[in-house]
N, C-alpha and C positions, 0 to 999 in steps of 0.2 A: 135653318139657314140654307140658302141656295147660292152657289158661287156665281160670280159674274162670268159670262162667256166672252172671251177675248175674240172679237170678230176679225179674223185675218183678212177676209174679203174687203171690208171697209178700209182697214189700215193700209192694205196693199194698194187699193184703188187710189187712196189719197197720195201715197208715195209715188205711184206711177204718174199721177197728174203733176206733182211737183217736179219730177224728172222731165216730163214733156215741156213744162215751162222753161226749165233751165236749158234744155236742148234748143228750144226756139231762140233763147237769148244768145247762146254761143254761135248759133247759125247766123243770127242777125248782126251781132257785134264783131264776130271774128271769122265768118265764112267757114265755120267748122261743122261738119255733119259727123257725129260719132258713128262708127261702124262696128258691128258685131259679126264675127264669123263663127258659125257653129258647125262642127264636124261630127257626123253620125256614121259610125261604122256598123254595118249589118242591119238587121231589121227587127230588133227587139221591140215588141209592141209598146211597152211602157216608155221606152226611150223615144219612140216615134211621136207619142202623145206629147211628151215634154218638149221636143224640138219644135213641133207645130205651134205649141203655146208660146214658146220663146220667140219664134219668127213673127207671130201675130202681134205680140206685145211690143217687140222691138220697133216694128213699123208704126204701131199706134203712137209710140212715144216720139216719132219723128226721126228715128235713127235709120241708118242703112243696115239691112240684114242680108248676110251672105250665108247660104246653106251649101254644105258639101256632103253628099251622101256617097259613102264608099261601100263596096261589097264586104261581107263578113270575112272572106278569105284574102283580103288585101294584104300585100307584103308589107312588113314593118318599114322597109326602106321607102316604099311609096307613100305611106302615111307620114313619115318624117319629112319627105320631100315637100308634101303639101304644107306641113306646118312651117317649114323653112320659107316657103313662098309667101305664106300669110304674115310671117314675121316681118318681111320687108315691104309688104303692100301698104302704101301710105293711106289708103281708104279704110284699112282695118285697124281698129284701136283695141279691140277685145277679141280674144280667141278662146273658144270653149270646145273641148273634146268631150263629147257625151260619154259618161261612164255608166255601167261597166263596159269595157272593151271585150270583144270576142276572145276566146282562148287562143293562145299562140302569139298574142301581141303583148309586148312588155309595157305595162301601164306606166311604170316609173320612168322609163326612157322617154316615153311619149310626153309625159308631163314636163320632164326636164328640158325637152326640146323647145317648149314654148318660151318666147321672149317674156321675162318676168314683168316687163312694163305692160304687156298685153294679156297677162294671166288673170282673167276676170273671175276664174274659179278659185283663185287664191291658194292653189295647191303646189305651186313651184317651190322647191326647197328655199329659194331666195326669199320669197314672200313669207313662207312659214317661219323662217329664221328671224326675219324682221319683226313679225308679229310676236314671236316668243321673246324677243328682246325689248318689247314695248315700243318699237319704232313704227312710224307710219308704213302701212303696207296694204295691198289689196287683200281683203279677208274673204274666206269662203262665204258663199251667199246664204246658206241655211243658218249658220251661227249668227251672222249679221242680222238676219230676219228675227231670230230668237231674241236678240237684245232689243230690237225696235219694239217687238210685241210686249216684252217685259216693261219697257219704259212707257208704254201706253197706260200701264197701271201704276208704276213707281217711277216718276221722273228721275229720281236719283237712286242708284243701287248701292251707294256708299255704305259700307259697314254691314250690309245684309249677308246672311249665311245662305250660300247657294250650293246645291249638289248637282253635279253633272253625272248622269248614269250612262256610261258608254265612252269609249276612248278612241274612236275612229279618227283618222286624219281628216276626214271630210266634215265631221261635226264635233265630236267630243273634245278633242285636243284644242282646236282653234277656239271653241266656245269658252273653254277655261281661260285662255289668254285674254279674250275680249272681256270676260267678267272681271279678271284681275285689273285690266285697264280702267274698269268702272269702279275700282276700289271695293269690290265685293270680297268676302272671305269664301274661298272655294274648296270644296271637297270633290275629288274626281273618283267615281266608283265604277265598278264593272262586275263581270260575272264571277270573279274570284274574291270580291269584297266580302268580308265577314259581317253578318247581321245587317244586311242592306236596309231592312225596314226601320231599324232604330237609327241608322245614319240619316235616312230620309226624314224621319220625324223631327230632326233638329233643324231642318232647312226652311228658310223663309221662301226660297225660290227652288223649285224642283224642275230639272230638265231631263226628260226621259228620251234617250236616243240609243236604244239597244236593238230595236227590231224584233222584240218579243211581245206578241199581242197581249194587252191587258196585264202585263207583269206587275205594274205599280198599282197596288190596291188602295182603297179608301183609307184603311187603317194605317197605311204607311205615311199618310200626309198630316202634317202639323195643321191644326185648325187655323184657317185664314191664310194659308200659304198660297203663293202663285205657282201654278203648274203649267209648264210648257211642254207639250207632247210632240216630239219630233218623229215618232214611230209611224209606220204605215204598213199594214198587213191586209191582204185580201182574204176574206173568209166567205165560204159558201153560205147562202141563205136557204131557208126551207123551200123557197120558190124555184130553186135551181139557178139563181143568179149569184153575184158576189157583192159584198159590201166592204167598205174600208173601215178598219179600226186602228187605233193607236196603241202605244205602249202602256197607256194609263186606262184603268177601268173607269170610264168617263162618268157613268151614273153614280158610282160610289164616290168619286172625287168631287162631284158637284155638291154632295151633302156636307163636305168637310172644308174644302178649299175656299179661299177668298175669290180666286179667279182661275179659269182653266181655258186652254185653247182646245177647240173641237178638232176631230179628224173625221172627214175632211173639213176644210174651211178655216184652218189655222195657219200653221207654219208653212205648209206647201204653197199657199198663196204668196207668201213673202219671198220665197226663194227666187222666183223669176223677177219680181220687182227689185230685189237687191242686185240681181245680175245687171239690170238696167242702170242702177246707181253706179256699180263698179265700172261699167263700160263708159259712162259719162265721166267718171273720175279719171279713168285711164286716158281718155281722149284729151282732157284738159291738161293732165300731167305731161303727156307726150308732146303737146303743142306749147308747153311752157306757160300755160294760162293759170290764173289762181284757181284753187279748188272750188268746185261748184257748191251752191248753197243747199245741197241735199246730203 
């Protein structure tokens, strides 16, 4: 048996096309152009790549894209002043501060300074609290992408056993809340969990989000389970280049699982597409319009 590969590229492209259609509709019917402001502090190469991709895809969807690049040694007060300005800018409906921030900046204070209505990363305590309470909220983009990828295989997740390995505020914790909203039965596991392999073997849905290359082995996976790999690690190749691998031993998983996301080409593709969804949702909510059809 060989598992189905869940193609994040195709699913993300479809989602972006649907966002673009909705953006065109709100522009036409309501004169509203959703706007996303991305703030990049310093010159981390990986962050620069993400920001370029976000800028390109935001424009391709018909939205306004605003980029703010600040030096790594920017004063905390200056960064907070920029956020305060974006909070009151009527052309901006989504604000994203690219993480991680350089040392010396207080990430929690920066996130808390963003207007929750414009917090398209879903990290503000207000949105995290609403999500935890089962209330409508802007959700972090990567977990949202994980749910969409899973539902491409299982339209309903009701009653399924899910395990989330990793408890970060960015992925693990919000993913648990989204799965609970889908009526799945959820186990949250992490580096201190006892007998992780046997916990995994009970799960219909496995979400690996720990950032440890190929930690989840083939014999951890229940036959036929769906495996969503959130991890991304650069490893050197024999030719002196680097390649990307995930938290799951892909070749082993392919022999056991029912469906698996590849790295690259899986969850990463969905993160930016879901950012566009959140920006569109935020723009409609701020303008008092009905929620968009994506």
